[in-house]
BALOBA-1460 file (C-alpha; in Angstrom, 3 decimals):
// residues 244
<rec num="1" residu="m" x="-15.377" y="23.089" z="-53.336"/>
<rec num="2" residu="a" x="-13.491" y="26.325" z="-54.080"/>
<rec num="3" residu="g" x="-14.750" y="29.466" z="-51.824"/>
<rec num="4" residu="r" x="-16.660" y="27.033" z="-49.392"/>
<rec num="5" residu="s" x="-15.724" y="27.790" z="-45.797"/>
<rec num="6" residu="l" x="-15.021" y="25.139" z="-43.170"/>
<rec num="7" residu="k" x="-17.043" y="25.469" z="-39.979"/>
<rec num="8" residu="p" x="-14.995" y="25.042" z="-36.736"/>
<rec num="9" residu="i" x="-15.301" y="21.858" z="-34.816"/>
<rec num="10" residu="p" x="-16.915" y="22.310" z="-31.595"/>
<rec num="11" residu="k" x="-14.563" y="21.900" z="-28.505"/>
<rec num="12" residu="p" x="-15.916" y="19.539" z="-25.761"/>
<rec num="13" residu="d" x="-16.223" y="21.402" z="-22.314"/>
<rec num="14" residu="l" x="-13.410" y="20.693" z="-19.951"/>
<rec num="15" residu="a" x="-14.181" y="18.500" z="-17.109"/>
<rec num="16" residu="d" x="-14.449" y="19.749" z="-13.708"/>
<rec num="17" residu="f" x="-12.626" y="17.448" z="-11.270"/>
<rec num="18" residu="k" x="-13.088" y="16.572" z="-7.728"/>
<rec num="19" residu="v" x="-9.689" y="14.911" z="-6.249"/>
<rec num="20" residu="g" x="-10.088" y="11.996" z="-3.557"/>
<rec num="21" residu="v" x="-7.157" y="9.639" z="-2.086"/>
<rec num="22" residu="d" x="-7.805" y="6.191" z="-1.465"/>
<rec num="23" residu="n" x="-5.262" y="3.965" z="0.394"/>
<rec num="24" residu="a" x="-4.479" y="0.342" z="0.109"/>
<rec num="25" residu="i" x="-3.539" y="-0.325" z="3.672"/>
<rec num="26" residu="f" x="-1.481" y="-3.750" z="3.793"/>
<rec num="27" residu="s" x="-0.299" y="-5.372" z="6.943"/>
<rec num="28" residu="v" x="1.743" y="-8.499" z="7.384"/>
<rec num="29" residu="d" x="0.606" y="-10.955" z="10.012"/>
<rec num="30" residu="t" x="3.629" y="-13.175" z="10.300"/>
<rec num="31" residu="a" x="2.254" y="-15.089" z="13.184"/>
<rec num="32" residu="q" x="-0.247" y="-16.586" z="11.069"/>
<rec num="33" residu="n" x="1.176" y="-16.066" z="7.731"/>
<rec num="34" residu="r" x="-1.385" y="-13.775" z="6.405"/>
<rec num="35" residu="l" x="-0.984" y="-10.540" z="4.003"/>
<rec num="36" residu="l" x="-4.148" y="-8.453" z="5.127"/>
<rec num="37" residu="v" x="-5.746" y="-5.234" z="3.881"/>
<rec num="38" residu="l" x="-7.760" y="-2.527" z="5.757"/>
<rec num="39" residu="l" x="-11.157" y="-2.085" z="4.825"/>
<rec num="40" residu="v" x="-14.012" y="0.276" z="6.043"/>
<rec num="41" residu="m" x="-17.842" y="0.145" z="5.811"/>
<rec num="42" residu="r" x="-19.305" y="2.913" z="3.876"/>
<rec num="43" residu="q" x="-21.409" y="5.204" z="5.702"/>
<rec num="44" residu="e" x="-22.939" y="6.980" z="2.978"/>
<rec num="45" residu="d" x="-24.209" y="6.876" z="-0.774"/>
<rec num="46" residu="p" x="-23.064" y="5.839" z="-2.931"/>
<rec num="47" residu="f" x="-22.296" y="2.117" z="-1.942"/>
<rec num="48" residu="l" x="-23.835" y="2.877" z="1.389"/>
<rec num="49" residu="n" x="-22.988" y="-0.408" z="3.709"/>
<rec num="50" residu="q" x="-20.480" y="-1.612" z="1.352"/>
<rec num="51" residu="w" x="-16.738" y="-2.464" z="2.176"/>
<rec num="52" residu="s" x="-14.105" y="-0.067" z="0.688"/>
<rec num="53" residu="l" x="-10.777" y="0.971" z="0.770"/>
<rec num="54" residu="p" x="-10.310" y="3.998" z="3.075"/>
<rec num="55" residu="g" x="-10.566" y="7.212" z="1.239"/>
<rec num="56" residu="t" x="-11.343" y="10.840" z="1.599"/>
<rec num="57" residu="l" x="-11.636" y="13.910" z="-0.777"/>
<rec num="58" residu="v" x="-8.670" y="16.523" z="-0.834"/>
<rec num="59" residu="r" x="-9.420" y="19.611" z="1.635"/>
<rec num="60" residu="q" x="-8.641" y="23.153" z="0.432"/>
<rec num="61" residu="g" x="-5.023" y="23.957" z="1.270"/>
<rec num="62" residu="e" x="-4.056" y="20.101" z="1.691"/>
<rec num="63" residu="s" x="-1.425" y="18.246" z="-0.345"/>
<rec num="64" residu="l" x="-2.329" y="14.622" z="-1.785"/>
<rec num="65" residu="e" x="0.368" y="13.235" z="0.753"/>
<rec num="66" residu="q" x="-1.105" y="15.063" z="3.560"/>
<rec num="67" residu="a" x="-4.630" y="13.533" z="2.697"/>
<rec num="68" residu="a" x="-3.051" y="10.308" z="2.468"/>
<rec num="69" residu="y" x="-1.540" y="10.504" z="5.864"/>
<rec num="70" residu="r" x="-4.479" y="11.964" z="7.143"/>
<rec num="71" residu="i" x="-6.559" y="9.006" z="6.404"/>
<rec num="72" residu="l" x="-3.767" y="6.701" z="7.866"/>
<rec num="73" residu="a" x="-3.977" y="8.710" z="11.221"/>
<rec num="74" residu="e" x="-7.847" y="8.496" z="11.320"/>
<rec num="75" residu="k" x="-7.851" y="4.586" z="10.862"/>
<rec num="76" residu="i" x="-4.700" y="3.052" z="12.833"/>
<rec num="77" residu="r" x="-2.224" y="3.945" z="15.099"/>
<rec num="78" residu="v" x="1.347" y="2.641" z="14.069"/>
<rec num="79" residu="k" x="4.947" y="3.700" z="14.504"/>
<rec num="80" residu="n" x="6.627" y="2.153" z="11.470"/>
<rec num="81" residu="l" x="4.900" y="2.161" z="8.160"/>
<rec num="82" residu="y" x="5.731" y="2.462" z="4.489"/>
<rec num="83" residu="l" x="3.851" y="4.909" z="1.910"/>
<rec num="84" residu="e" x="4.027" y="5.456" z="-1.413"/>
<rec num="85" residu="q" x="1.762" y="6.984" z="-4.135"/>
<rec num="86" residu="l" x="0.511" y="4.398" z="-6.411"/>
<rec num="87" residu="y" x="-1.663" y="5.375" z="-9.440"/>
<rec num="88" residu="t" x="-4.352" y="7.699" z="-10.451"/>
<rec num="89" residu="f" x="-7.613" y="6.174" z="-11.569"/>
<rec num="90" residu="g" x="-9.765" y="8.422" z="-13.490"/>
<rec num="91" residu="n" x="-12.079" y="6.485" z="-16.010"/>
<rec num="92" residu="p" x="-15.151" y="8.220" z="-16.803"/>
<rec num="93" residu="g" x="-17.963" y="6.654" z="-14.847"/>
<rec num="94" residu="r" x="-15.925" y="5.198" z="-12.058"/>
<rec num="95" residu="d" x="-18.000" y="7.030" z="-9.703"/>
<rec num="96" residu="p" x="-21.960" y="6.922" z="-9.695"/>
<rec num="97" residu="r" x="-21.891" y="10.706" z="-8.513"/>
<rec num="98" residu="e" x="-20.623" y="11.568" z="-12.376"/>
<rec num="99" residu="a" x="-24.495" y="11.324" z="-13.593"/>
<rec num="100" residu="p" x="-25.412" y="13.620" z="-16.624"/>
<rec num="101" residu="d" x="-27.142" y="15.944" z="-14.177"/>
<rec num="102" residu="s" x="-24.036" y="16.567" z="-12.109"/>
<rec num="103" residu="y" x="-22.594" y="19.396" z="-14.036"/>
<rec num="104" residu="g" x="-19.992" y="17.122" z="-15.467"/>
<rec num="105" residu="v" x="-18.163" y="16.596" z="-12.427"/>
<rec num="106" residu="r" x="-15.424" y="13.882" z="-12.546"/>
<rec num="107" residu="y" x="-13.873" y="12.105" z="-9.545"/>
<rec num="108" residu="l" x="-10.344" y="11.284" z="-9.577"/>
<rec num="109" residu="s" x="-8.564" y="9.036" z="-7.140"/>
<rec num="110" residu="v" x="-5.108" y="9.484" z="-6.370"/>
<rec num="111" residu="s" x="-4.077" y="5.970" z="-4.623"/>
<rec num="112" residu="y" x="-1.555" y="5.238" z="-2.119"/>
<rec num="113" residu="f" x="-0.327" y="2.016" z="-0.817"/>
<rec num="114" residu="a" x="1.044" y="1.464" z="2.614"/>
<rec num="115" residu="l" x="2.853" y="-1.408" z="4.382"/>
<rec num="116" residu="v" x="2.765" y="-1.966" z="8.340"/>
<rec num="117" residu="r" x="3.334" y="-4.756" z="10.964"/>
<rec num="118" residu="f" x="0.008" y="-6.207" z="11.889"/>
<rec num="119" residu="e" x="1.194" y="-6.568" z="15.654"/>
<rec num="120" residu="e" x="2.087" y="-2.764" z="15.608"/>
<rec num="121" residu="a" x="-1.123" y="-1.544" z="13.846"/>
<rec num="122" residu="e" x="-3.870" y="-0.618" z="16.118"/>
<rec num="123" residu="l" x="-7.230" y="0.152" z="14.671"/>
<rec num="124" residu="i" x="-9.064" y="3.264" z="15.364"/>
<rec num="125" residu="a" x="-12.905" y="2.599" z="15.613"/>
<rec num="126" residu="d" x="-13.961" y="6.097" z="16.727"/>
<rec num="127" residu="g" x="-17.292" y="7.113" z="14.621"/>
<rec num="128" residu="v" x="-16.634" y="4.044" z="12.407"/>
<rec num="129" residu="s" x="-19.128" y="1.002" z="12.915"/>
<rec num="130" residu="g" x="-17.243" y="-1.156" z="10.372"/>
<rec num="131" residu="i" x="-13.509" y="-1.344" z="10.009"/>
<rec num="132" residu="a" x="-11.474" y="-4.560" z="9.707"/>
<rec num="133" residu="w" x="-8.551" y="-6.376" z="8.383"/>
<rec num="134" residu="y" x="-9.164" y="-8.792" z="5.480"/>
<rec num="135" residu="p" x="-6.994" y="-11.398" z="4.178"/>
<rec num="136" residu="v" x="-6.113" y="-10.162" z="0.583"/>
<rec num="137" residu="q" x="-7.352" y="-13.376" z="-1.084"/>
<rec num="138" residu="q" x="-10.614" y="-13.265" z="0.600"/>
<rec num="139" residu="v" x="-11.615" y="-9.545" z="-0.080"/>
<rec num="140" residu="p" x="-15.442" y="-9.099" z="-1.149"/>
<rec num="141" residu="q" x="-16.620" y="-6.892" z="-3.873"/>
<rec num="142" residu="l" x="-15.657" y="-3.404" z="-3.128"/>
<rec num="143" residu="a" x="-17.206" y="0.065" z="-3.692"/>
<rec num="144" residu="f" x="-16.153" y="2.019" z="-6.890"/>
<rec num="145" residu="d" x="-13.298" y="0.579" z="-8.551"/>
<rec num="146" residu="h" x="-11.373" y="-0.388" z="-5.239"/>
<rec num="147" residu="n" x="-10.721" y="-3.985" z="-6.286"/>
<rec num="148" residu="q" x="-8.852" y="-2.772" z="-9.245"/>
<rec num="149" residu="i" x="-6.987" y="-0.272" z="-6.816"/>
<rec num="150" residu="l" x="-6.361" y="-3.384" z="-4.279"/>
<rec num="151" residu="a" x="-5.012" y="-5.495" z="-7.218"/>
<rec num="152" residu="y" x="-2.692" y="-2.796" z="-8.448"/>
<rec num="153" residu="g" x="-1.452" y="-1.968" z="-5.064"/>
<rec num="154" residu="y" x="-0.696" y="-5.874" z="-4.352"/>
<rec num="155" residu="r" x="1.343" y="-6.237" z="-7.677"/>
<rec num="156" residu="r" x="3.188" y="-3.195" z="-6.800"/>
<rec num="157" residu="l" x="3.961" y="-4.614" z="-2.934"/>
<rec num="158" residu="r" x="5.108" y="-7.537" z="-4.305"/>
<rec num="159" residu="n" x="7.288" y="-6.186" z="-6.770"/>
<rec num="160" residu="k" x="8.915" y="-3.537" z="-4.449"/>
<rec num="161" residu="l" x="9.913" y="-6.370" z="-1.929"/>
<rec num="162" residu="e" x="11.862" y="-7.948" z="-5.006"/>
<rec num="163" residu="y" x="14.200" y="-4.781" z="-5.735"/>
<rec num="164" residu="s" x="14.029" y="-2.456" z="-2.939"/>
<rec num="165" residu="p" x="14.438" y="-2.099" z="0.957"/>
<rec num="166" residu="v" x="10.645" y="-1.679" z="1.816"/>
<rec num="167" residu="a" x="10.534" y="-4.539" z="4.254"/>
<rec num="168" residu="f" x="12.966" y="-2.575" z="6.763"/>
<rec num="169" residu="d" x="10.608" y="0.424" z="6.949"/>
<rec num="170" residu="v" x="8.302" y="-1.985" z="8.722"/>
<rec num="171" residu="l" x="10.477" y="-4.252" z="10.633"/>
<rec num="172" residu="p" x="11.535" y="-3.307" z="13.916"/>
<rec num="173" residu="e" x="14.908" y="-1.514" z="14.398"/>
<rec num="174" residu="v" x="16.824" y="-4.959" z="15.313"/>
<rec num="175" residu="f" x="15.339" y="-8.231" z="13.804"/>
<rec num="176" residu="t" x="16.549" y="-11.755" z="12.741"/>
<rec num="177" residu="l" x="16.908" y="-13.111" z="9.176"/>
<rec num="178" residu="s" x="13.943" y="-15.390" z="10.129"/>
<rec num="179" residu="d" x="11.948" y="-12.405" z="10.928"/>
<rec num="180" residu="l" x="12.923" y="-10.950" z="7.555"/>
<rec num="181" residu="y" x="12.341" y="-14.353" z="5.583"/>
<rec num="182" residu="q" x="8.921" y="-14.534" z="7.450"/>
<rec num="183" residu="l" x="7.752" y="-11.136" z="6.077"/>
<rec num="184" residu="y" x="8.898" y="-12.099" z="2.410"/>
<rec num="185" residu="t" x="6.829" y="-15.243" z="2.688"/>
<rec num="186" residu="t" x="3.924" y="-13.787" z="3.967"/>
<rec num="187" residu="v" x="3.624" y="-11.753" z="0.997"/>
<rec num="188" residu="l" x="5.135" y="-13.388" z="-1.742"/>
<rec num="189" residu="g" x="4.062" y="-16.957" z="-0.746"/>
<rec num="190" residu="e" x="5.953" y="-20.018" z="0.953"/>
<rec num="191" residu="n" x="7.864" y="-21.176" z="-2.280"/>
<rec num="192" residu="f" x="9.499" y="-17.891" z="-3.272"/>
<rec num="193" residu="a" x="12.823" y="-18.708" z="-2.374"/>
<rec num="194" residu="d" x="14.900" y="-21.149" z="-0.329"/>
<rec num="195" residu="y" x="15.688" y="-19.902" z="3.320"/>
<rec num="196" residu="s" x="19.532" y="-20.740" z="2.927"/>
<rec num="197" residu="n" x="19.651" y="-18.887" z="-0.350"/>
<rec num="198" residu="f" x="17.714" y="-15.995" z="0.628"/>
<rec num="199" residu="r" x="19.954" y="-15.536" z="3.885"/>
<rec num="200" residu="a" x="23.221" y="-15.869" z="1.538"/>
<rec num="201" residu="r" x="21.951" y="-13.350" z="-0.719"/>
<rec num="202" residu="l" x="20.964" y="-10.667" z="1.631"/>
<rec num="203" residu="l" x="24.163" y="-10.870" z="3.416"/>
<rec num="204" residu="k" x="26.315" y="-10.651" z="0.266"/>
<rec num="205" residu="l" x="24.613" y="-7.302" z="-0.608"/>
<rec num="206" residu="g" x="26.138" y="-5.938" z="2.540"/>
<rec num="207" residu="f" x="23.667" y="-3.659" z="3.984"/>
<rec num="208" residu="l" x="22.651" y="-5.682" z="6.928"/>
<rec num="209" residu="c" x="24.722" y="-4.835" z="10.067"/>
<rec num="210" residu="d" x="25.085" y="-7.978" z="12.641"/>
<rec num="211" residu="t" x="24.367" y="-6.310" z="16.011"/>
<rec num="212" residu="g" x="26.470" y="-9.201" z="17.844"/>
<rec num="213" residu="v" x="23.523" y="-9.739" z="20.045"/>
<rec num="214" residu="k" x="21.687" y="-13.008" z="19.786"/>
<rec num="215" residu="v" x="18.133" y="-13.965" z="20.827"/>
<rec num="216" residu="s" x="16.546" y="-17.301" z="21.820"/>
<rec num="217" residu="r" x="13.237" y="-18.329" z="20.670"/>
<rec num="218" residu="g" x="12.090" y="-21.700" z="21.437"/>
<rec num="219" residu="a" x="14.248" y="-24.592" z="21.385"/>
<rec num="220" residu="g" x="16.349" y="-23.745" z="18.411"/>
<rec num="221" residu="r" x="19.958" y="-22.313" z="18.425"/>
<rec num="222" residu="p" x="20.057" y="-18.464" z="19.316"/>
<rec num="223" residu="a" x="19.642" y="-16.121" z="16.450"/>
<rec num="224" residu="s" x="21.854" y="-13.104" z="15.616"/>
<rec num="225" residu="l" x="19.949" y="-9.633" z="15.486"/>
<rec num="226" residu="y" x="20.779" y="-7.622" z="12.498"/>
<rec num="227" residu="r" x="20.014" y="-3.957" z="11.585"/>
<rec num="228" residu="f" x="19.445" y="-2.294" z="8.370"/>
<rec num="229" residu="d" x="22.283" y="0.079" z="7.685"/>
<rec num="230" residu="a" x="21.343" y="2.977" z="5.364"/>
<rec num="231" residu="e" x="24.454" y="4.367" z="4.645"/>
<rec num="232" residu="a" x="25.815" y="1.096" z="3.376"/>
<rec num="233" residu="f" x="22.488" y="0.863" z="1.213"/>
<rec num="234" residu="a" x="23.035" y="4.208" z="-0.312"/>
<rec num="235" residu="p" x="25.570" y="3.488" z="-3.029"/>
<rec num="236" residu="l" x="23.230" y="0.606" z="-4.109"/>
<rec num="237" residu="k" x="20.119" y="2.803" z="-4.187"/>
<rec num="238" residu="d" x="20.121" y="3.700" z="-7.965"/>
<rec num="239" residu="k" x="21.592" y="0.259" z="-9.096"/>
<rec num="240" residu="p" x="19.459" y="-2.633" z="-10.216"/>
<rec num="241" residu="l" x="19.024" y="-5.143" z="-7.401"/>
<rec num="242" residu="v" x="17.419" y="-8.352" z="-6.690"/>
<rec num="243" residu="f" x="16.718" y="-9.192" z="-3.126"/>
<rec num="244" residu="i" x="15.561" y="-12.514" z="-3.588"/>
């Protein structure tokens, strides 16, 4: 109708966010062929006495990555590790503290995933009554949306092993091809690839350097020790590769 004024559509209030970091810390137990994830027992509400991924709210003046490394340093001692930002989880209602009477505060989780070797990772239990490695396939119901974060991290880890040298960040400086193959089978399953084909493919890529040293383990033939050659890998870094 002519001359009729339109009322402005009211804009919703902007959300007030708190930002946390949650780490899916995986370890590879090649001795027992298990992929494990680190869980901690929550010591406060919400989800008191329930297992969760290690997490924290980001402190003033702290970057997201610094918060992720802080959580790692508070829970485990380890020399070799791989850490990568995973995903941001921020659906409304993912945290019970987002109640209507909480002044609209929303809780975001910027998640990271880490990979360490089980043999090298020493748990730090100072001030923590519940901290444990759980087989990925036996994880209970976790606090918040941490089962979803864990599932996302597990998929990313499997994908990273297929096209990137992430495994060499957690292996010792020198290793046998059997060591490398065992790490892959622990994460991807026994039937991911035949050892002979795996060995041939990795050597053909040209970034594994034979040290000329052999090591004897058990009654089998001595095995050659290899080293990851970062310089040889550099030209391939941005090219599509398939490691397996």
